[in-house]
C-alpha positions in Angstrom: 0.3 -0.1 0.1 3.0 2.4 0.6 4.2 2.0 -2.8 1.2 2.7 -4.5 1.0 6.0 -2.1 4.7 6.9 -3.2 3.5 6.1 -6.7 0.7 8.2 -6.5 2.7 11.2 -5.3 5.4 11.1 -8.2 2.5 10.6 -10.6 0.3 13.7 -9.3 3.7 15.8 -9.0 4.6 14.9 -12.5 1.5 16.2 -14.1 0.9 19.2 -12.1 1.9 21.6 -14.7 -0.6 19.9 -17.4 -3.6 19.4 -14.9 -3.5 23.1 -14.5 -5.3 23.4 -17.7 -8.4 21.9 -16.1 -8.6 24.9 -14.1 -8.4 27.4 -16.8 -7.8 30.9 -16.1 -9.8 34.1 -16.4 -10.9 35.4 -19.6 -9.1 38.5 -21.6 -6.9 39.2 -19.0 -9.1 41.1 -17.0 -10.5 43.6 -20.1 -13.7 42.1 -20.4 -16.4 44.2 -19.1 -19.4 43.4 -17.1 -22.8 43.3 -18.6 -24.4 46.3 -16.6 -21.4 48.4 -17.9 -23.0 48.6 -21.4 -25.9 50.6 -20.4 -23.5 53.0 -18.2 -21.2 53.5 -21.3 -23.6 54.4 -23.7 -22.1 53.2 -26.6 -22.7 54.2 -30.2 -24.2 51.7 -32.7 -20.3 50.8 -33.3 -19.5 50.4 -30.2 -22.5 48.3 -29.6 -22.1 45.9 -32.6 -18.1 45.8 -31.5 -19.3 44.7 -27.5 -22.1 42.2 -29.0 -18.8 40.7 -31.1 -16.5 40.6 -28.4 -18.9 39.0 -25.9 -19.4 36.4 -29.0 -15.5 35.9 -28.9 -15.3 35.8 -25.2 -18.2 32.9 -25.0 -16.3 30.7 -27.9 -13.1 31.4 -26.0 -14.4 30.0 -22.6 -15.9 27.2 -24.8 -12.9 26.3 -26.6 -11.3 26.3 -23.3 -13.6 24.1 -21.6 -13.7 21.7 -24.3 -9.5 21.6 -23.9 -9.8 20.9 -20.3 -12.2 18.2 -20.8 -10.0 16.6 -23.5 -7.0 16.9 -21.3 -9.0 15.1 -18.4 -10.1 12.2 -20.4 -6.4 11.7 -21.9 -5.1 12.1 -18.2 -7.4 9.3 -17.4 -6.8 7.1 -20.0 -3.1 7.7 -19.7 -3.1 6.9 -15.8 -5.4 3.6 -16.6 -2.3 2.1 -18.5 0.4 0.0 -16.6 2.9 2.2 -17.8 1.3 5.4 -18.3 3.3 7.7 -21.0 3.7 11.5 -19.0 5.9 13.0 -21.5 2.6 12.6 -24.1 0.3 14.2 -21.5 3.0 16.8 -20.6 3.4 17.7 -24.6 -0.6 17.6 -25.1 -0.5 20.1 -22.0 1.4 22.1 -23.5 -0.4 21.6 -26.7 -3.7 22.9 -24.7 -2.3 25.8 -22.9 -1.1 27.2 -26.5 -4.7 27.1 -28.0 -6.0 28.7 -24.8 -3.6 31.1 -25.0 -4.6 32.0 -28.5 -8.1 31.7 -27.9 -7.9 34.4 -24.8 -5.9 36.8 -26.4 -8.3 36.8 -29.7 -11.0 37.5 -27.3 -8.8 40.5 -25.6 -8.0 42.3 -29.1 -12.1 42.0 -29.5 -12.4 43.9 -26.0 -9.3 46.1 -26.6 -10.5 47.3 -29.8 -13.8 48.4 -28.2 -11.9 50.1 -25.5 -9.7 52.0 -28.1 -13.2 53.3 -29.6 -14.1 54.7 -26.5 -14.7 58.7 -25.8 -12.5 60.0 -23.1 -15.6 59.9 -20.7 -16.4 56.3 -21.4 -12.6 55.3 -21.0 -13.1 56.7 -17.0 -16.2 55.0 -16.7 -14.0 51.7 -17.6 -10.9 52.8 -15.4 -13.1 53.7 -12.7 -15.1 50.4 -12.9 -12.0 48.6 -12.6 -10.7 50.0 -10.2 -13.8 49.1 -7.8 -13.5 45.4 -9.5 -9.6 45.3 -7.8 -10.7 47.0 -4.8 -13.1 44.3 -4.3 -11.1 41.6 -4.8 -8.5 42.9 -2.8 -10.8 43.3 -0.1 -12.2 39.6 -0.9 -8.6 38.3 -0.2 -8.0 40.4 3.0 -11.2 39.1 4.7 -9.9 35.5 3.2 -6.5 36.0 4.8 -8.1 37.2 8.3 -10.8 34.2 8.1 -8.3 31.5 8.0 -4.8 32.9 9.0 -5.7 31.3 12.5 
């Protein structure tokens, strides 16, 4: 039984990088705007069309990443079911999945940045203020969690 635990720990350690793909990072590097921002920004018809396209690209990227996580999960399970799993193959698949996910995220981010580039000064100020508030809320939450779990 001890040997089984040791093997499990070694395999888990070796696979930690490609399996991190399962979790998947957030979309757009923080550039995607929440739906309620659309009303506050008072978009022009052209900006409205760009907004809709950016949302569409974000959803497509999210779906592609979801499928990639599933692909990685299935490949990992199949490989670990073998008597001698090929960890190099899993690592290569993990690298491939990461590269595809990055391309999807960048495509979505590019569309959000195109939209931002079309904003007026007032609209950019609104976006900045929203982002500052979002960062503050996240930091407050982190601090709350630190306090709660620090002992």
